[in-house]
C-alpha positions as CSV (number, residue, x, y, z in Angstrom):
1,X,95.3,93.2,110.8
2,X,97.8,91.7,108.4
3,X,101.1,90.4,109.8
4,X,104.4,91.9,108.5
5,X,105.2,88.7,106.6
6,X,101.9,88.9,104.8
7,X,102.6,92.5,103.9
8,X,106.1,91.5,102.6
9,X,104.5,89.0,100.3
10,X,101.8,91.5,99.2
11,X,104.5,94.0,98.3
12,X,105.3,91.8,95.3
13,X,101.7,91.6,94.1
14,X,100.9,92.9,90.6
15,X,98.2,95.6,90.8
16,X,96.4,97.2,87.9
17,X,95.8,101.0,87.7
18,X,97.8,104.1,87.8
19,X,101.1,103.7,89.7
20,X,101.6,105.9,92.8
21,X,105.2,106.6,93.7
22,X,106.1,107.0,97.3
23,X,109.5,107.8,98.8
24,X,110.3,107.1,102.5
25,X,112.9,109.2,104.3
26,X,113.9,108.6,107.9
27,X,116.6,109.1,110.5
28,X,116.4,105.4,111.3
29,X,116.2,102.1,109.5
30,X,113.1,102.2,107.2
31,X,113.5,99.2,104.9
32,X,110.9,97.1,106.6
33,X,108.6,100.1,107.0
34,X,108.8,100.8,103.3
35,X,108.1,97.2,102.4
36,X,105.1,97.2,104.8
37,X,103.7,100.4,103.2
38,X,104.0,98.9,99.7
39,X,102.4,95.7,100.8
40,X,99.5,97.3,102.6
41,X,98.8,99.7,99.7
42,X,98.7,96.9,97.3
43,X,96.4,94.9,99.6
44,X,94.2,97.9,99.5
45,X,94.1,98.0,95.7
46,X,96.5,100.9,95.4
47,X,99.3,100.4,92.9
48,X,102.1,101.9,95.0
49,X,105.8,101.7,94.3
50,X,107.8,102.6,97.4
51,X,111.4,103.9,97.2
52,X,113.4,103.5,100.5
53,X,116.1,106.1,100.9
54,X,119.4,105.2,102.5
55,X,119.6,105.2,106.3
56,X,119.6,108.7,107.9
57,X,120.1,110.5,104.6
58,X,117.3,113.1,104.8
59,X,119.4,116.2,104.5
60,X,121.6,114.7,101.7
61,X,118.6,113.6,99.7
62,X,116.6,116.8,100.1
63,X,119.4,119.3,99.6
64,X,120.8,117.7,96.4
65,X,118.6,118.7,93.4
66,X,119.9,115.5,91.6
67,X,119.4,113.1,94.5
68,X,117.9,109.6,94.1
69,X,114.6,110.7,95.7
70,X,114.0,113.6,93.3
71,X,115.1,111.4,90.3
72,X,112.5,108.9,91.5
73,X,109.7,111.5,90.9
74,X,107.6,110.7,94.0
75,X,103.9,111.6,94.2
76,X,104.3,111.5,98.0
77,X,107.3,111.7,100.4
78,X,106.9,110.1,103.9
79,X,109.1,111.6,106.6
80,X,109.7,109.6,109.7
81,X,111.8,111.2,112.4
82,X,112.2,108.6,115.2
83,X,111.8,109.8,118.7
84,X,114.7,107.6,119.9
85,X,117.1,109.6,117.8
86,X,115.6,112.9,119.0
87,X,116.1,111.6,122.6
88,X,119.8,111.0,122.0
89,X,120.2,114.5,120.6
90,X,118.3,116.0,123.5
91,X,120.5,114.2,126.1
92,X,123.7,115.4,124.3
93,X,122.5,119.0,124.3
94,X,123.2,121.6,127.0
95,X,120.4,123.0,129.2
96,X,119.7,126.1,127.1
97,X,119.1,124.0,124.0
98,X,117.0,121.5,125.9
99,X,114.6,124.2,127.0
100,X,114.1,125.2,123.4
101,X,114.4,121.8,121.9
102,X,110.9,121.6,120.5
103,X,111.2,124.9,118.6
104,X,114.6,124.1,117.3
105,X,113.6,120.7,116.0
106,X,110.4,122.1,114.4
107,X,112.5,124.5,112.4
108,X,114.4,121.5,111.0
109,X,111.1,119.7,110.0
110,X,109.8,122.9,108.4
111,X,113.1,123.2,106.5
112,X,112.5,119.7,105.1
113,X,109.0,120.7,103.9
114,X,110.4,123.8,102.2
115,X,113.0,121.8,100.4
116,X,110.4,119.3,99.1
117,X,107.9,121.9,97.9
118,X,110.7,123.9,96.3
119,X,112.2,121.0,94.4
120,X,109.3,118.8,93.4
121,X,105.5,118.5,93.5
122,X,105.3,115.6,95.9
123,X,102.8,115.6,98.8
124,X,104.4,115.4,102.2
125,X,103.2,112.7,104.6
126,X,104.6,113.6,108.0
127,X,104.6,111.2,111.0
128,X,104.3,112.9,114.4
129,X,106.4,111.7,117.4
130,X,105.8,108.8,119.7
131,X,106.7,109.4,123.3
132,X,109.5,108.4,125.6
133,X,109.0,108.9,129.3
134,X,112.5,109.6,130.4
135,X,111.4,109.7,134.1
136,X,114.0,112.4,134.8
137,X,111.8,113.8,137.5
138,X,109.0,111.2,137.6
139,X,105.5,112.6,137.1
140,X,106.9,116.1,137.8
141,X,108.7,116.0,134.4
142,X,105.4,117.2,132.8
143,X,106.0,120.6,134.5
144,X,109.7,121.1,133.8
145,X,110.7,122.6,130.4
146,X,114.1,121.1,130.4
147,X,112.8,117.5,130.4
148,X,112.3,115.4,127.3
149,X,108.7,114.5,128.3
150,X,107.8,118.2,128.3
151,X,109.6,118.9,125.0
152,X,108.3,116.0,123.0
153,X,104.7,116.8,123.9
154,X,105.4,120.4,123.1
155,X,106.9,119.4,119.7
156,X,103.8,117.4,118.8
157,X,101.6,120.4,119.6
158,X,103.8,122.7,117.6
159,X,104.0,120.2,114.7
160,X,100.1,120.1,114.6
161,X,100.0,123.9,114.5
162,X,102.6,124.1,111.7
163,X,100.8,121.4,109.6
164,X,97.5,123.3,109.9
165,X,98.9,126.0,107.7
166,X,100.6,123.7,105.2
167,X,98.3,122.4,102.5
168,X,100.9,120.1,101.0
169,X,101.5,118.3,104.4
170,X,99.3,115.4,105.5
171,X,99.7,114.1,109.0
172,X,100.0,110.5,110.2
173,X,99.3,110.1,113.9
174,X,102.1,107.7,115.0
175,X,101.4,108.6,118.6
176,X,97.9,107.2,118.4
177,X,99.3,103.9,117.1
178,X,101.6,103.8,120.1
179,X,98.7,104.5,122.5
180,X,96.5,101.8,120.8
181,X,99.2,99.1,120.9
182,X,100.9,100.0,124.2
183,X,104.6,100.6,124.5
184,X,105.5,96.9,124.9
185,X,104.0,96.0,121.6
186,X,105.0,99.2,119.8
187,X,108.7,99.3,120.7
188,X,111.4,96.6,120.6
189,X,114.6,97.9,122.4
190,X,117.0,95.1,121.2
191,X,115.8,95.7,117.6
192,X,116.6,99.4,117.9
193,X,120.1,98.9,119.4
194,X,121.0,96.1,117.0
195,X,119.2,97.3,113.8
196,X,118.3,101.0,114.4
197,X,114.6,100.1,113.9
198,X,112.6,102.2,116.4
199,X,109.4,100.2,116.3
200,X,108.6,96.5,116.6
201,X,107.9,94.2,113.6
202,X,104.4,93.7,115.0
203,X,103.7,97.4,115.0
204,X,104.7,98.0,111.4
205,X,101.4,96.8,109.8
206,X,99.4,99.3,112.0
207,X,101.7,102.2,110.9
208,X,101.7,101.1,107.3
209,X,97.8,101.1,107.4
210,X,97.9,104.7,108.7
211,X,100.2,105.8,105.9
212,X,98.1,103.8,103.3
213,X,94.9,105.5,104.6
214,X,96.4,108.9,103.7
215,X,97.6,107.6,100.3
216,X,94.1,106.4,99.5
217,X,92.6,109.7,100.5
218,X,95.2,111.5,98.3
219,X,94.1,109.3,95.5
220,X,90.4,110.3,96.0
221,X,89.3,107.1,97.6
222,X,87.2,108.6,100.4
223,X,83.9,107.7,102.2
224,X,81.3,110.4,101.9
225,X,78.1,108.9,103.5
226,X,77.0,106.8,106.5
227,X,73.7,105.0,106.1
228,X,72.3,104.0,109.6
229,X,69.8,101.5,110.8
230,X,67.8,102.7,113.8
231,X,66.6,100.0,116.3
232,X,69.5,98.8,118.4
233,X,71.9,100.8,116.2
234,X,71.2,104.5,117.0
235,X,69.2,103.6,120.1
236,X,68.6,100.5,122.2
237,X,65.3,98.7,121.8
238,X,62.7,98.7,119.1
239,X,60.7,101.9,118.7
240,X,57.7,100.1,117.2
241,X,57.4,97.7,120.2
242,X,58.9,99.6,123.1
243,X,57.5,103.1,122.3
244,X,59.2,106.4,122.8
245,X,59.7,105.9,126.6
246,X,61.0,102.4,126.2
247,X,64.0,102.9,124.0
248,X,67.5,103.3,125.5
249,X,69.1,106.6,124.9
250,X,70.7,109.2,127.1
251,X,73.2,109.2,129.9
252,X,72.0,106.2,131.9
253,X,72.9,102.5,131.4
254,X,73.4,101.2,127.9
255,X,71.7,104.3,126.5
256,X,75.0,106.2,127.1
257,X,76.7,104.1,124.4
258,X,74.1,104.9,121.8
259,X,74.2,108.6,122.7
260,X,78.0,108.7,122.2
261,X,77.6,107.0,118.9
262,X,75.1,109.7,117.9
263,X,77.6,112.4,119.1
264,X,80.3,110.9,116.9
265,X,78.0,110.7,113.9
266,X,77.0,114.3,114.4
267,X,80.7,115.3,114.4
268,X,81.1,113.5,111.1
269,X,78.1,115.4,109.7
270,X,79.7,118.7,110.8
271,X,82.9,117.6,108.9
272,X,80.9,117.1,105.7
273,X,80.0,113.4,105.9
274,X,76.4,112.8,104.7
275,X,74.1,111.0,107.2
276,X,71.2,108.9,105.9
277,X,68.7,106.6,107.6
278,X,67.6,103.2,106.2
279,X,65.1,101.5,108.5
280,X,62.5,98.7,108.3
281,X,59.7,100.7,110.0
282,X,56.8,102.9,109.5
283,X,58.2,106.3,108.6
284,X,56.0,108.2,111.2
285,X,57.1,105.8,113.9
286,X,60.8,105.9,112.9
287,X,60.9,109.7,113.0
288,X,59.3,110.0,116.4
289,X,62.5,109.8,118.5
290,X,64.1,112.4,116.3
291,X,61.2,114.7,116.7
292,X,60.1,114.1,120.3
293,X,62.8,112.4,122.4
294,X,64.6,115.1,124.4
295,X,67.8,113.0,124.8
296,X,68.3,112.4,121.1
297,X,71.5,114.0,119.8
298,X,70.7,113.6,116.2
299,X,67.6,115.4,114.8
300,X,65.9,115.2,111.5
301,X,67.7,118.3,110.2
302,X,71.0,116.3,110.6
303,X,69.7,113.6,108.2
304,X,70.1,114.2,104.5
305,X,67.8,111.3,103.4
306,X,65.4,109.5,105.7
307,X,64.1,106.2,104.3
308,X,61.8,104.1,106.5
309,X,59.6,101.4,104.9
310,X,59.2,97.7,104.7
311,X,61.3,97.1,101.5
312,X,64.5,95.2,101.7
313,X,67.5,97.4,102.8
314,X,69.6,96.7,99.8
315,X,67.0,98.2,97.5
316,X,66.6,101.2,99.8
317,X,70.3,101.8,99.9
318,X,70.5,101.7,96.1
319,X,67.8,104.4,96.1
320,X,69.7,106.5,98.6
321,X,72.9,106.1,96.5
322,X,71.1,107.1,93.3
323,X,69.6,110.1,95.0
324,X,72.9,111.3,96.4
325,X,74.7,110.5,93.1
326,X,77.8,109.1,94.8
327,X,79.6,105.8,94.3
328,X,78.7,102.8,96.4
329,X,82.3,102.6,97.6
330,X,81.7,106.0,99.2
331,X,79.0,104.6,101.5
332,X,79.2,102.9,104.9
333,X,76.2,101.0,106.2
334,X,75.7,100.5,110.0
335,X,73.3,97.9,111.2
336,X,73.3,95.7,114.3
337,X,71.6,92.8,112.5
338,X,74.0,90.3,111.0
339,X,71.3,89.1,108.5
340,X,70.9,92.7,107.1
341,X,74.6,93.2,107.0
342,X,75.2,90.0,105.0
343,X,72.3,90.8,102.7
344,X,73.7,94.2,101.8
345,X,77.2,92.9,101.3
346,X,75.9,90.2,99.0
347,X,73.7,92.4,96.9
348,X,75.8,95.6,96.8
349,X,79.4,95.2,95.7
350,X,81.7,98.0,96.8
351,X,79.8,99.2,99.8
352,X,81.5,99.0,103.2
353,X,79.5,97.2,105.9
354,X,81.4,97.1,109.3
355,X,81.0,93.9,111.4
356,X,79.7,95.8,114.4
357,X,80.5,94.2,117.8
358,X,77.6,92.5,119.7
359,X,78.0,94.9,122.6
360,X,76.8,98.5,121.7
361,X,79.4,99.8,124.1
362,X,82.1,98.7,121.7
363,X,80.5,100.3,118.5
364,X,82.2,103.6,118.6
365,X,85.6,102.2,119.6
366,X,85.5,99.7,116.8
367,X,84.4,102.3,114.1
368,X,87.1,104.8,115.2
369,X,89.8,102.1,115.0
370,X,88.9,101.4,111.3
371,X,89.6,105.0,110.3
372,X,86.9,105.0,107.6
373,X,86.9,108.8,107.1
374,X,90.5,109.7,106.4
375,X,90.8,112.9,104.3
376,X,93.5,114.9,102.7
377,X,91.7,118.2,103.0
378,X,89.1,120.0,105.1
379,X,87.3,123.2,104.3
380,X,85.3,123.7,107.4
381,X,82.1,124.1,105.4
382,X,80.9,120.5,105.4
383,X,77.9,121.1,107.6
384,X,76.2,122.9,104.8
385,X,75.9,119.7,102.8
386,X,73.0,118.3,104.7
387,X,70.9,121.3,103.8
388,X,72.1,120.9,100.2
389,X,71.0,117.3,100.0
390,X,67.7,118.0,101.7
391,X,67.0,120.7,99.1
392,X,68.0,118.3,96.3
393,X,65.4,115.9,97.6
394,X,62.8,118.7,97.3
395,X,64.0,119.4,93.8
396,X,63.5,115.8,92.8
397,X,59.9,115.8,94.1
398,X,59.2,119.0,92.2
399,X,60.7,117.5,89.0
400,X,58.0,114.8,88.9
401,X,55.2,117.5,88.6
402,X,56.5,118.9,85.3
403,X,55.7,117.6,81.9
404,X,59.1,118.4,80.4
405,X,62.7,118.7,81.8
406,X,63.0,122.1,80.2
407,X,60.0,123.4,82.1
408,X,61.4,122.0,85.3
409,X,64.8,123.6,84.8
410,X,63.2,126.9,84.0
411,X,61.2,126.7,87.2
412,X,64.4,126.4,89.3
413,X,65.5,130.0,88.5
414,X,69.2,129.0,88.5
415,X,72.0,131.5,88.8
416,X,75.7,130.7,88.2
417,X,79.1,132.3,88.4
418,X,82.4,131.7,86.7
419,X,85.3,133.4,88.3
420,X,89.2,133.1,88.6
421,X,90.4,131.2,91.6
422,X,90.4,133.3,94.8
423,X,92.4,132.6,98.0
424,X,89.2,132.1,100.1
425,X,88.3,129.3,97.7
426,X,91.6,127.4,97.5
427,X,90.8,124.9,100.2
428,X,87.4,123.9,98.6
429,X,88.9,123.7,95.1
430,X,91.7,121.5,96.4
431,X,89.2,119.3,98.2
432,X,87.2,118.9,94.9
433,X,90.3,117.8,93.0
434,X,91.0,115.2,95.7
435,X,87.4,113.9,96.2
436,X,85.8,114.1,92.7
437,X,86.0,110.9,90.7
438,X,83.0,110.6,88.4
439,X,82.9,113.9,86.6
440,X,86.6,114.4,86.5
441,X,88.2,114.4,83.0
442,X,91.8,113.8,84.0
443,X,91.6,113.0,87.7
444,X,94.7,115.1,88.7
445,X,94.9,115.7,92.4
446,X,96.0,119.0,93.8
447,X,96.8,120.2,97.3
448,X,95.8,123.7,98.6
449,X,99.4,124.8,98.0
450,X,99.2,123.5,94.5
451,X,96.0,125.5,93.8
452,X,97.6,128.7,95.3
453,X,100.7,128.2,93.1
454,X,98.6,127.7,89.9
455,X,96.3,130.7,90.8
456,X,99.4,132.9,90.9
457,X,101.1,131.5,87.8
458,X,100.6,133.5,84.6
459,X,100.9,130.4,82.5
460,X,97.5,129.3,83.8
461,X,93.9,130.6,83.5
462,X,91.5,129.4,86.2
463,X,87.8,129.3,86.8
464,X,85.6,128.2,89.6
465,X,81.9,127.9,89.2
466,X,79.0,128.2,91.7
467,X,75.3,127.5,91.3
468,X,72.2,128.4,93.3
469,X,68.5,128.1,92.7
470,X,65.2,128.9,94.5
471,X,65.7,125.9,96.8
472,X,69.2,126.8,98.0
473,X,72.8,127.4,97.3
474,X,74.9,124.5,95.9
475,X,78.1,126.5,96.5
476,X,81.3,125.9,94.5
477,X,80.5,123.0,92.2
478,X,83.2,123.0,89.5
479,X,86.8,123.9,88.9
480,X,88.6,124.4,85.6
481,X,92.4,124.9,85.1
482,X,93.5,126.0,81.7
483,X,97.2,125.9,80.8
484,X,98.7,128.2,78.2
485,X,100.6,126.0,75.7
486,X,101.2,128.7,73.2
487,X,100.2,132.3,72.5
488,X,97.1,131.0,70.7
489,X,96.3,127.7,72.4
490,X,95.0,126.6,75.8
491,X,94.9,123.1,77.2
492,X,92.2,122.0,79.7
493,X,94.5,120.6,82.5
494,X,91.5,120.0,84.8
495,X,87.8,120.0,84.5
496,X,85.8,118.5,87.3
497,X,82.3,119.0,88.7
498,X,80.2,117.9,91.6
499,X,77.7,115.2,90.5
500,X,75.1,116.9,92.6
501,X,74.4,119.3,89.7
502,X,74.4,116.9,86.8
503,X,71.8,117.3,84.0
504,X,70.9,120.9,85.0
505,X,72.8,122.6,82.1
506,X,75.8,123.2,84.3
507,X,78.1,121.3,81.9
508,X,77.0,123.7,79.0
509,X,77.3,126.7,81.3
510,X,80.9,125.8,82.1
511,X,82.0,125.1,78.5
512,X,80.4,128.5,77.5
513,X,82.5,130.1,80.2
514,X,85.7,128.3,79.1
515,X,85.2,129.4,75.5
516,X,84.3,132.9,76.4
517,X,87.3,133.2,78.7
518,X,89.6,131.9,75.9
519,X,88.1,134.4,73.4
520,X,88.5,137.4,75.8
521,X,92.2,136.5,76.4
522,X,92.9,136.2,72.7
523,X,93.2,132.4,72.4
524,X,92.1,130.7,69.2
525,X,92.2,127.0,70.1
526,X,91.4,124.8,73.1
527,X,92.7,121.3,73.4
528,X,91.6,118.7,75.9
529,X,92.2,115.2,77.1
530,X,90.1,112.5,78.8
531,X,92.1,110.0,80.9
532,X,89.9,107.0,81.6
533,X,89.6,105.7,85.2
534,X,87.3,103.0,86.7
535,X,85.0,105.7,87.9
536,X,84.8,108.5,85.2
537,X,83.3,106.7,82.3
538,X,80.2,109.0,82.5
539,X,82.2,111.8,81.0
540,X,83.9,109.7,78.3
541,X,82.1,111.5,75.5
542,X,81.6,115.0,77.1
543,X,84.0,116.8,74.8
544,X,82.4,115.5,71.7
545,X,79.0,116.4,73.0
546,X,80.2,119.9,73.6
547,X,81.4,120.4,70.1
548,X,85.1,119.4,70.3
549,X,86.7,117.4,67.5
550,X,88.5,114.1,68.4
551,X,92.1,114.4,67.1
552,X,93.5,111.2,68.6
553,X,92.5,108.6,71.2
554,X,90.9,110.6,74.1
555,X,92.3,113.8,72.7
556,X,90.2,116.7,71.5
557,X,90.4,120.2,70.0
558,X,88.0,123.1,69.6
559,X,88.4,126.2,67.4
560,X,87.1,129.1,69.5
561,X,85.6,131.1,66.5
562,X,83.7,128.0,65.4
563,X,82.0,127.4,68.8
564,X,78.3,127.6,69.0
565,X,77.1,128.7,72.4
566,X,75.3,125.9,74.3
567,X,71.7,126.6,75.5
568,X,71.0,126.3,79.2
569,X,68.7,127.8,81.8
570,X,71.4,129.2,84.1
571,X,71.7,133.0,84.3
572,X,75.3,134.3,84.7
573,X,75.7,136.5,87.8
574,X,78.3,139.2,88.2
């Protein structure tokens, strides 16, 4: 972890790339906190500019439409409400207020959210509340509603419940940082009473990391896949030498640590993270524990790609990455062997290779502390991805048996839809805008609230597209947002697509749907823009390929009546 002084220096670094504006609002002194966020973000490759609002000016800044915060034009607003200040309010209140303190304070927080969403398009990053044990009644305080211990825990619960229904709000778990560091490292009483800072200087880097993790996720920098070694990583021992009965797995001894790691990985899979295997082994031997060991938590159906051979792991990981069609910076590789870890780091720039502890009992604690899988959205449908990738592997095997790509595409019996955004789809569409980087023409990020607002705004026309074939359902794979810029013209504000369905004719299918939608609504022209990023070069020429005319650098236009429908092998479903 960086020191605060290192982060202060880093806050002055020059970073390339799109600038992300972040405003920090607090009921305590936040200058050092803001500096730490800017420093940690820039250390992480994020060009963040952080505005620190004046001390305890949240209401003044959010109520005034012309305030400095709104004039700054933030992409995100961080709200930090220090527990120490809440404690003082609580002690000054009468008993009746104390017994409803959590509900009353939550109303205040939700009012802040409403003001932000009403006055700007900033994402809200909300810190939850650290704890103060006022010891009013000792341990019995947990049972009495008029104690601060009871109310602050209730407030954190109510805050979580409220955030669950607010797509524009992203949580930062400040309480977990307090638990990790311990109260003596987290809090500095003299600093609070003298400078109104409610956390120690040494705690600032940990909290700045937590905020930066969310900023990176909002910017689409997320991990999507874990590639795992097997021997001494997912189980103890070597399956080829020790045999099925000799490996360590289950509830006894060291096997318990490996079982818990598998449980954690299975949870990641259920949240949409892709699991793959990369092992130096005979495939039949490597698969045996998944198929036959009764105490294995992970099974073959949990693994999207299973690669076991005697090739070097760097080459196999490149093959896995190509098959999944995701960026290397989206992949984490777990291996107990330092030689294999160093080899992969040297040969594959961008991949994340954690330096696992020597003791397997520390694996899961270490991995959880790194927070590799921060996300800004969750749809609850991520478990389907494993089946989708397994089906894709079968498609690729079938492709090799055909003489031409057209014959192969015809054989897939593909069916697609193109429909206006629906409420049931808002979460998935928002997730696509936040996580799609390669096939994303303008890389604009939207929250679920943003998508709901756009869907209900008559100045926009929206489309989401799905695809299925005889191997399975790809689900929602593309989103298009068309903005009405005049009575006769549309602008493609957003066009993004999952790379899983590239080169199937889906690009042509979508452009056909865009032009058909424009024609049916009486529009004569469609304009578009490509905004280059380090990751989306693959779509640099897509508009020209689809028949648009380049009118300026990265700007394009299409006359609807001149459009020639693009051929593809996807049947439109009602």
